[in-house]
C-alpha positions, 0 to 999 in steps of 0.5 A: 253396706251393713253397719259393723256392730260395735263391741260393747266395752261395757260388758263386765269381764269374768274377773270383774264379775268374780270380784263383785261376787267375792266382795258381796260374799265378804259383805254378806258374811260380815253382815250375818256375823254382825247381826247375830252378835247384835241379837246375842241369842235373842230376838231383840236388837242389843244397841249396847253391842255398838260399843263392842269393837268386834261388832263395829269392825265387822260392820266396817268390813261389811261396808267397805266390801260393799264399797269395793263392789262399787269401785271399778273392778281390778282398777289400777290403784283403787285410790278411793278404797285402798286406805279403807280396805287396809284399815278394815283388814287391820281392824279385823286382825285386832279383832281376831288376835285380841279375841284369842290372846287378850280375852281367850275367847272361843268359837262355840257360838256362830256369831263368835266364829264369824266375827272373830275368825271367818270375817278376819280371814276372808278380809285378809285374803281380799287385802293381800291377794285381790286387787292391785292398789294395796301393793302401792300403799303409802307407808303412812297409811299404817299410822293413819289407821290408828285413828280408828282405835283412837275414835273407838277409845273415845266411844268406849269411855263414853259408853262406860260412863253412861251405862256403867258397864265395861264391855271388856273387863281388862279395860275398866276405866278407873282401874289402876291398870286401865291406862297402862293396858291401853298404852300397851295395846296402842303400842302393839297396833303399830307393828301389827298395822305395818305388818298388814301394810307390808303383806301385799307388797311381799306377796307381789314381790314374791310373785314377780320374782318366781317367773324370773327364777323359772326363766334363768338358765340352769347350769349343768 
């Protein structure tokens, strides 16, 4: 008798391969945007760029995307990466909206285009439409994501004190408007983060409802 060859269950599926390519693309785009911003049009690495929220959130999105490659493709829940993926999306949304609303920035430079528009949009698409775990995200995740901006505030204060330069003029420590602006900004994080948290849930609910509406008999 010839032995029946066993089916290799370890062969990656098309969906798994597509997920790897997709998240490597996110990581690559974020890494390019981060490097261009750190070089700032020169051939020298500007370490002070690590005090910029845009650079840090873009780098974080890159690392989370790389971590997503290591996670089991389309696994139920993605428990380890779930909260980090949501945090990456929440933070790049702050980057995109803050850049336009608070700073009035443009996209003339490739680094600005990648960091403040392209990366936020593809990370948002990944969070809302790719994977399954985010649909069951816990409500307290949105509150936990505030830890990131709080940690950045400490880094920001340390950097401005050490180097005497505020990366964002509207947030100049020591000015009369600094803390009111900070409080207003942090207050806006809560509804924004809950919107990020709820977006996949709304999308999944709409996707489940559409087939049900199509199968209902029509009245003549």
